[in-house]
C-alpha positions in Angstrom: 45.6 1.3 -23.9 43.4 1.6 -21.2 43.0 -1.1 -18.4 39.9 -3.1 -17.6 40.2 -2.4 -14.3 40.7 1.3 -14.4 37.4 1.5 -16.4 35.8 -0.4 -13.8 37.1 1.8 -11.5 36.1 4.5 -12.7 32.6 3.9 -13.4 31.8 2.6 -9.9 33.4 6.1 -8.6 31.0 7.8 -11.3 28.3 5.1 -10.0 28.9 6.4 -6.3 29.1 9.7 -7.0 25.8 10.0 -9.0 24.1 7.8 -6.0 25.3 10.8 -3.0 24.2 13.4 -5.5 20.7 11.7 -6.4 19.8 11.4 -2.1 20.1 15.2 -2.5 17.5 15.5 -4.4 14.2 17.0 -2.9 12.6 14.2 -3.6 8.5 14.3 -1.8 9.3 17.7 -0.7 7.1 19.8 -3.1 3.4 20.4 -2.3 2.2 20.4 -5.7 3.4 16.9 -7.4 1.0 14.2 -7.1 3.8 11.7 -6.0 5.1 14.1 -3.3 1.1 14.0 -1.9 0.7 10.4 -2.3 4.3 9.6 -0.5 3.1 11.7 2.3 0.2 10.3 2.3 1.6 6.8 2.3 4.3 7.6 5.1 1.4 9.3 7.5 -0.7 5.7 6.6 2.8 4.0 7.7 3.0 5.8 11.1 -0.9 5.6 12.2 -0.3 1.7 11.2 2.3 1.3 13.8 1.1 3.1 16.6 -2.3 1.7 15.9 -0.5 -1.6 15.9 1.4 -0.8 19.2 -1.7 0.2 21.2 -3.4 -2.8 20.1 -5.7 -1.3 17.7 -7.7 -3.8 15.8 -7.9 -2.9 11.7 -12.0 -1.9 10.4 -12.9 -4.9 8.4 -14.9 -2.5 6.5 -13.0 0.6 5.8 -8.6 -1.2 6.6 -8.0 1.8 8.7 -7.5 1.4 12.2 -9.9 2.5 14.7 -12.0 1.1 17.3 -15.1 -0.8 16.5 -17.5 1.1 18.2 -16.3 4.4 16.7 -18.2 5.3 13.5 -15.8 5.2 10.5 -13.2 8.2 10.2 -13.8 10.6 7.1 
């Protein structure tokens, strides 16, 4: 009979192996899938928000983006 600790250890090693292999998948890199496009847009919006906060640019109440209130709304 197999010891329970051996089964748990084997499952843990398998789990770590699967996690390491999942990191190698090219998620967010294909140009045609909608998930990857949304992920890329989210990263760009996060980058824009961080740099706007760094430079003290306020968030527009009308469009929700970061730009100078005297400027027209970016499209």
